[in-house]
Legacy VTK file of the C-alpha trace (Angstrom):
# vtk DataFile Version 3.0
C-alpha trace
ASCII
DATASET POLYDATA
POINTS 90 float
96.191 21.324 -10.026
95.286 23.425 -7.049
94.731 27.200 -7.112
96.575 29.518 -4.278
95.367 29.847 -0.860
93.931 33.193 -1.209
91.435 32.396 -4.220
87.789 31.700 -4.011
85.324 29.826 -6.423
81.355 29.462 -6.852
80.267 27.330 -4.532
78.003 25.255 -7.164
81.942 24.666 -9.080
84.031 23.758 -5.863
80.813 21.088 -5.035
81.372 19.647 -8.568
85.184 19.664 -8.614
85.040 18.068 -5.187
82.495 14.903 -6.557
79.502 15.881 -4.290
77.287 16.101 -7.173
77.614 14.776 -10.908
76.641 17.799 -12.488
77.500 21.321 -11.583
73.588 21.589 -12.087
72.655 19.418 -9.178
74.994 21.212 -7.171
73.076 24.485 -8.302
69.821 22.931 -8.041
70.661 21.553 -4.165
72.009 24.803 -2.714
69.180 27.087 -4.426
66.787 24.484 -2.275
68.444 25.234 0.980
70.605 21.896 1.384
73.580 23.786 2.421
75.187 26.068 4.723
78.663 28.117 4.903
79.978 28.425 7.998
76.533 28.098 9.951
74.634 29.648 7.449
71.828 28.945 4.841
72.762 29.416 1.589
70.730 30.075 -1.258
72.886 31.255 -4.432
75.123 28.773 -6.179
77.311 32.062 -6.934
78.171 32.545 -3.446
82.253 32.520 -2.909
83.998 30.094 -0.840
87.457 30.297 0.553
90.058 27.800 2.024
88.809 27.429 5.871
85.166 27.447 4.837
82.797 24.866 6.586
80.163 23.376 4.769
77.242 21.531 5.850
75.841 19.413 3.075
72.438 17.875 2.819
72.552 15.072 0.701
70.318 11.698 0.444
72.331 9.625 2.000
72.480 11.869 5.155
74.563 14.850 6.439
77.758 15.781 5.609
80.281 18.371 7.351
83.262 18.811 5.721
86.290 21.870 5.453
87.131 23.117 2.437
91.128 22.711 1.828
92.132 23.521 -1.557
89.905 25.123 -4.430
90.904 22.936 -7.224
90.612 24.280 -11.310
89.093 21.142 -12.302
86.913 18.225 -11.866
89.549 15.867 -12.014
89.853 12.146 -10.403
88.768 10.727 -7.262
91.949 10.840 -4.831
92.376 14.499 -6.690
88.454 15.890 -5.516
89.360 14.498 -2.071
92.108 16.445 -1.558
89.835 19.420 -1.539
88.344 18.942 1.960
88.421 17.502 4.882
85.627 15.615 7.174
84.381 17.514 10.104
83.726 15.350 12.916
LINES 1 91
90 0 1 2 3 4 5 6 7 8 9 10 11 12 13 14 15 16 17 18 19 20 21 22 23 24 25 26 27 28 29 30 31 32 33 34 35 36 37 38 39 40 41 42 43 44 45 46 47 48 49 50 51 52 53 54 55 56 57 58 59 60 61 62 63 64 65 66 67 68 69 70 71 72 73 74 75 76 77 78 79 80 81 82 83 84 85 86 87 88 89
């Protein structure tokens, strides 16, 4: 189940829904540690609202990933559902 296009969601919650992090707390910790950028700007608050079309640069232990937000999502569903929330940016 997906949300309407004008919706926004907390950054930590979206990262958890999209399965970038195993727990929402870990997502919040990574954002708070300055490991993430939204549209090129460093973010340090997990409660930062993101919208469809935002580009996230995520620093993970395995490397850096750049993704564009396609959907908000309303739950942490299966991996196939999580992958529909974003697209990789080359």
